[in-house]
C-alpha positions in Angstrom: 9.8 -17.9 16.4 6.2 -18.7 16.1 4.3 -21.4 14.3 2.5 -21.2 11.6 -1.5 -21.9 12.6 -4.4 -22.0 11.2 -8.1 -19.6 11.9 -11.0 -21.3 11.0 -13.8 -19.8 9.1 -17.0 -20.3 10.0 -19.5 -19.4 7.1 -22.0 -22.0 7.9 -26.0 -19.8 9.3 -27.2 -23.2 11.1 -23.3 -24.3 12.2 -22.7 -24.7 16.3 -19.6 -25.2 17.2 -18.3 -26.9 20.7 -15.3 -28.1 22.3 -15.0 -32.4 22.1 -11.3 -33.2 24.3 -8.7 -31.1 22.4 -10.2 -30.6 19.5 -12.9 -27.8 18.0 -16.0 -29.2 16.5 -18.8 -27.6 13.4 -20.8 -29.5 13.5 -24.3 -28.5 10.8 -27.7 -30.0 11.4 -26.8 -32.2 13.8 -23.9 -34.0 11.9 -20.1 -33.5 12.4 -18.8 -30.9 9.6 -15.3 -30.3 11.3 -13.5 -31.5 13.5 -9.9 -29.5 14.1 -7.2 -29.7 17.3 -7.1 -26.8 19.0 -3.0 -26.6 18.8 -3.8 -26.1 15.1 -5.5 -22.8 16.1 -4.9 -19.7 15.8 -8.5 -17.8 15.4 -11.7 -18.3 15.0 -13.7 -15.8 12.2 -17.8 -16.1 12.3 -19.6 -14.0 9.2 -22.7 -13.5 11.6 -24.8 -14.8 14.6 -23.7 -18.1 15.9 -23.9 -19.3 18.6 -20.8 -20.0 20.9 -21.1 -21.1 24.5 -19.3 -19.0 26.9 -17.6 -22.1 28.1 -16.2 -21.9 24.6 -15.6 -18.7 24.8 -13.7 -18.8 28.1 -11.5 -21.7 26.8 -10.0 -20.3 23.3 -9.1 -16.5 25.9 -7.2 -18.6 28.1 -5.8 -20.7 25.0 -4.8 -17.0 23.3 -7.3 -17.8 20.8 -9.0 -15.2 19.1 -13.1 -15.4 18.3 -13.8 -12.5 15.5 -17.5 -11.3 14.4 -18.5 -10.1 11.0 -21.4 -9.0 9.2 -22.7 -11.7 6.2 -20.8 -8.8 4.4 -17.7 -9.5 5.4 -18.0 -6.4 7.6 -16.3 -6.4 11.0 -18.6 -6.1 13.6 -16.5 -7.3 17.4 -13.7 -9.1 18.8 -13.6 -11.6 21.9 -9.9 -12.0 23.1 -8.8 -13.1 26.7 -6.2 -10.8 28.6 -4.1 -8.7 27.4 -0.7 -10.0 27.3 2.8 -8.4 26.7 4.9 -6.2 28.5 3.1 -2.4 29.2 7.1 -0.6 29.0 6.9 -1.5 25.3 2.5 -0.2 24.9 4.1 3.0 27.0 7.0 3.6 24.6 4.2 3.1 21.5 2.2 5.4 22.8 5.0 8.2 23.2 6.0 7.3 19.8 3.0 7.7 18.1 2.7 11.3 20.3 5.3 12.6 18.5 5.3 13.5 14.8 9.2 13.2 14.3 9.0 9.6 16.0 5.9 8.4 14.1 7.3 9.3 10.7 10.1 7.7 10.9 8.6 4.3 11.2 5.4 5.7 8.6 7.9 6.2 6.0 9.9 3.1 5.8 6.1 1.9 5.8 5.7 3.7 2.5 8.9 3.4 0.8 7.7 -0.3 1.4 4.3 -0.2 -0.1 6.2 1.6 -3.3 7.9 -0.7 -3.7 5.5 -3.6 -4.1 3.1 -1.8 -5.9 6.1 -1.0 -8.8 7.2 -5.1 -8.0 3.9 -6.1 -8.9 3.4 -3.7 -11.7 6.9 -5.2 -13.0 5.8 -8.4 -11.9 3.2 -8.3 -14.4 5.1 -6.3 -17.7 7.6 -9.7 -17.5 4.8 -12.1 -17.2 2.4 -10.5 -19.6 3.7 -6.9 -21.7 2.5 -3.7 -21.3 0.4 -2.2 -24.0 1.2 0.9 -24.6 3.2 3.0 -21.4 0.7 3.0 -19.5 2.2 0.5 -16.7 5.9 1.9 -17.4 4.8 5.5 -16.7 3.8 4.1 -13.3 6.0 2.4 -12.5 9.1 5.4 -13.3 6.1 8.0 -11.0 5.9 5.5 -8.2 9.7 5.4 -8.2 9.8 9.4 -8.1 7.9 9.0 -5.6 9.6 6.7 -3.7 12.1 9.5 -3.6 9.9 12.1 -2.4 9.5 9.3 0.4 12.9 9.5 1.9 12.6 13.1 1.4 10.1 14.0 3.1 10.0 15.7 7.0 6.2 16.3 7.5 3.9 13.4 8.0 0.8 14.8 6.9 2.9 15.5 3.3 3.9 11.5 3.1 0.3 10.7 4.3 -0.6 12.8 1.2 2.1 10.6 -1.1 0.5 7.1 -0.4 -2.6 8.6 -1.2 -1.1 9.4 -4.9 0.6 6.0 -5.0 -1.8 4.2 -3.7 -4.4 6.0 -6.5 -1.9 5.3 -9.5 -0.8 1.7 -7.8 -5.0 0.9 -8.7 -5.1 2.3 -12.0 -2.9 0.2 -13.2 -5.4 -2.5 -11.5 -7.8 -2.7 -14.5 -4.8 -3.9 -16.6 -3.8 -7.5 -13.9 -6.9 -8.6 -15.2 -6.3 -11.1 -17.9 -9.3 -13.3 -18.1 -12.9 -12.6 -17.6 -12.5 -8.9 -18.4 -16.3 -7.8 -19.7 -16.7 -9.8 -16.3 -14.8 -8.1 -13.9 -13.7 -3.9 -14.9 -12.2 -2.0 -12.5 -12.7 1.7 -12.8 -10.7 2.5 -9.3 -10.9 1.3 -5.2 -14.8 2.2 -4.2 -15.0 0.9 -0.4 -18.4 1.6 1.7 -20.5 0.7 -0.4 -18.6 -1.5 -3.2 -19.2 -0.6 -6.8 -18.2 -3.9 -8.6 -17.2 -6.8 -8.3 -13.6 -6.3 -7.9 -14.4 -3.9 -4.8 -16.0 -6.3 -3.2 -13.2 -9.2 -3.4 -10.8 -6.8 -2.8 -12.7 -5.7 0.8 -13.3 -8.6 2.1 -10.1 -9.6 1.7 -8.7 -6.7 3.1 -10.9 -7.4 6.2 -9.4 -10.8 6.1 -6.0 -9.6 6.0 -6.4 -6.3 8.8 -8.1 -8.9 10.9 -4.9 -11.1 10.9 -2.9 -8.2 11.5 -4.3 -7.0 14.2 -4.7 -10.1 15.9 -0.8 -10.7 15.4 0.2 -7.2 17.0 -2.4 -7.9 19.9 -0.2 -11.6 20.5 2.4 -9.1 20.1 1.9 -6.5 23.5 1.3 -4.1 20.9 -2.0 -2.5 20.6 -3.2 -2.7 17.4 -5.3 1.0 18.0 -2.1 3.1 18.4 -0.2 3.5 14.6 1.9 5.7 13.1 0.8 6.3 9.4 -2.7 6.5 10.2 -4.7 8.3 12.5 -5.8 7.9 15.4 -9.8 7.4 15.9 -11.9 5.2 17.6 -12.6 2.0 17.2 -9.9 2.1 14.0 -6.8 -0.4 14.6 -4.7 2.5 13.2 -1.3 0.3 13.7 -2.7 -2.7 12.0 -3.9 -0.7 9.0 -0.2 0.9 9.0 1.5 -3.1 8.6 -1.6 -4.0 6.2 0.2 -1.2 3.5 3.0 -3.5 3.0 1.0 -6.9 2.6 -1.3 -5.8 0.8 0.6 -6.5 -2.9 2.2 -9.7 -2.2 -0.3 -11.2 0.2 -4.5 -10.2 -0.6 -4.3 -8.2 -4.6 -2.2 -11.6 -5.2 -5.5 -14.0 -3.4 -8.2 -11.5 -5.5 -6.0 -11.5 -9.6 -5.7 -15.2 -9.5 -9.5 -16.3 -8.4 -10.5 -14.0 -11.4 -7.8 -15.1 -13.8 -7.7 -18.0 -12.8 -11.4 -18.7 -12.9 -12.1 -19.5 -9.6 -15.0 -17.3 -9.0 -17.2 -15.5 -11.8 -20.1 -13.2 -12.6 -22.9 -15.1 -10.6 -21.2 -15.6 -7.4 -21.8 -11.9 -6.9 -25.3 -10.2 -5.9 -26.2 -6.4 -6.6 -28.1 -5.0 -4.2 -30.9 -1.6 -4.8 -28.4 0.2 -3.5 -25.4 -0.7 -5.9 -24.4 -2.5 -3.5 -22.4 -5.3 -4.8 -21.7 -8.2 -2.5 -20.1 -11.5 -2.2 -22.2 -14.8 -2.5 -22.0 -17.7 -0.6 -19.9 -19.8 -2.3 -17.8 -17.2 -3.2 -17.3 -16.1 0.1 -15.8 -19.9 0.7 -13.6 -19.7 -1.9 -11.6 -16.8 -1.2 -11.2 -18.4 2.0 -10.0 -21.3 0.8 -7.7 -19.0 -1.4 -6.7 -17.7 1.1 -5.8 -20.1 3.2 -3.8 -21.4 1.1 -1.6 -18.7 0.1 -0.9 -18.7 3.8 0.3 -21.9 3.7 2.7 -20.7 1.1 6.3 -21.2 2.0 8.9 -18.2 1.6 12.2 -16.6 2.5 11.8 -13.6 4.7 14.2 -10.1 2.9 14.8 -9.1 6.5 15.3 -12.7 8.4 16.7 -14.4 5.4 14.8 -17.3 7.3 12.6 -19.2 5.9 8.8 -19.1 6.9 5.3 -19.0 5.4 2.9 -16.2 4.3 0.7 -16.5 7.5 3.2 -15.0 9.9 4.4 -12.2 8.2 2.0 -10.4 10.1 3.5 -11.9 13.4 7.2 -10.8 12.0 6.4 -7.5 11.1 4.7 -7.5 14.6 7.6 -8.6 16.5 10.1 -6.8 13.8 8.3 -3.1 14.5 8.0 -4.6 18.5 11.7 -4.7 19.1 12.2 -1.4 17.2 9.8 -0.2 19.4 12.1 -1.3 22.8 15.2 -0.3 20.3 16.9 -3.5 20.0 16.9 -2.9 16.8 17.7 1.7 15.1 15.2 0.7 12.3 12.0 -0.9 12.2 12.6 -2.4 8.7 9.4 -3.3 6.6 8.1 -6.0 4.2 9.7 -5.9 0.6 8.5 -8.8 -2.4 11.5 -10.5 -3.4 
């Protein structure tokens, strides 16, 4: 099983990255800010332009260390990676399955079922800890249970995508109830993506970007093509398979990070900026707090429900990628998505 490694996030616009021996050194204004062994780093994520020398890029490519570039607001821009690894026959099988609606549906149905189950678990967890004012949350749980039955019975990929959208709308309709502190500063009235229109959506978009980047990197390491999915349609530049697997992990990994940041008051209203267009952006200090919280979440140890083995949350994208590869190769009869416990 793959060893859990860290991601090196570079947020300071004055930072410079270099290699010293077998370590990465981040300098700010000529002084060492961070020094980390190469063997502990899996990805380098740069927010805004950062001076990374061609020699450092070549070293990272040769050692399978990804370098991703994002805008200061967290929008993914580009990724630098070396020679693609993995059996070409694996990708050929992946493309064949993607071209078949029947075969794609078999995988996509499992993914959406896990998303629904995990959304229900998140709502039930909140009721257990905080109760339910009225019947809104319990009604949502019952609705999702009915949708789960419909998903299991559907024989149409387009209908499945419709169910997935309805499930997401129901889940996000409950999200404001999950916020138990700073409620006046963090009001959530529905998902708004491009651009985010409130503080909660700004946080969600940023953490989702981090998560999909991790899934994308894991799929590349596994030998799968992140662009070719089964639930999400093919679109140029869109990591459809990464978005597929991310659906299983949203509530468990990303949403909990966002809710903890708000409910534990690790972030506040003053950490956000409002642009003339109405877009809400996360400030520099808040971005660092989110990255620290996200990394801590990835370091948590859990027992994987399918493998019955202890692992870290940070390895879930790699595990699910490997399970997907095993299914595509024909080693297992069905793709086992991740279910929250």
